[in-house]
C-alpha positions in Angstrom: 6.1 -14.2 -0.7 5.5 -14.4 2.9 4.2 -10.7 4.3 4.3 -10.2 8.1 0.9 -8.3 8.8 -1.2 -6.9 11.8 -4.6 -7.3 10.4 -6.5 -6.8 7.1 -8.9 -4.2 5.7 -12.4 -4.7 3.8 -11.3 -2.2 0.7 -14.0 -0.2 -0.5 -15.4 -0.7 -4.2 -13.2 0.6 -6.7 -10.1 0.3 -4.6 -7.1 -1.9 -5.8 -5.9 -4.7 -3.6 -2.2 -5.3 -3.8 -1.9 -7.9 -1.3 -4.3 -10.3 0.1 -4.4 -12.2 3.3 -5.0 -15.9 3.0 -7.8 -15.8 5.8 -9.4 -13.1 3.8 -9.1 -9.2 3.4 -6.5 -6.7 2.1 -3.3 -6.5 4.1 -2.1 -3.6 1.4 -4.5 -1.2 -1.1 -4.6 1.5 -2.8 -7.7 3.5 -2.9 -8.2 6.1 -5.5 -12.1 5.6 -5.9 -13.9 6.9 -2.6 -11.9 9.9 -2.0 -10.5 12.6 -4.6 -7.1 11.9 -3.2 -5.1 8.3 -3.1 -4.8 6.1 -0.1 -2.4 3.8 0.5 -3.8 1.5 3.5 -1.4 -1.0 4.9 -1.6 -3.2 7.8 2.1 -4.8 7.0 5.0 -4.9 9.5 6.8 -2.3 8.2 4.5 0.7 8.1 3.4 -0.4 11.8 6.8 -0.4 13.1 8.1 2.6 11.2 9.7 5.1 13.7 10.2 2.3 16.3 13.6 2.0 15.8 14.0 -1.4 16.8 13.7 -2.5 13.0 16.2 -0.8 11.0 15.4 -2.7 7.5 11.8 -1.2 7.8 13.4 2.2 7.0 15.3 1.2 4.6 12.2 -0.8 2.9 9.5 2.1 3.1 12.5 4.7 1.4 12.6 2.5 -1.5 8.9 1.4 -1.6 6.7 4.1 -1.0 8.6 6.5 -4.1 8.4 3.0 -6.2 4.6 2.6 -5.5 4.1 6.9 -5.9 5.8 6.7 -9.4 3.7 3.8 -10.7 4.6 0.5 -8.8 3.1 -2.4 -10.5 1.2 -0.6 -13.3 3.4 2.1 -14.5 0.6 4.4 -13.5 1.6 7.3 -11.2 -0.1 7.4 -7.8 -0.1 11.3 -7.9 -1.2 11.8 -11.7 -4.3 14.0 -11.1 -5.1 13.4 -14.8 -5.3 9.5 -14.6 -8.0 7.6 -12.7 -6.0 4.0 -13.3 -4.8 2.6 -10.5 -2.2 -0.5 -9.7 
């Protein structure tokens, strides 16, 4: 799959990379290790352009992707489950 993204990140230890960039780094990762909360860090095009109103598919994508991710996404572990530190 090809993703359009705007830069990459170096996730902290314990974070889970969901999309790696071919040149290195992460275009999307989830961090439940370096903070008591949950960070979803992304440089993906839809997240960069959300609210610009020139890419209507962006809102449709995020309306489906973010709830899916919060409900457990790839792993089935909810990102809002405070009793679990398992990450997708």
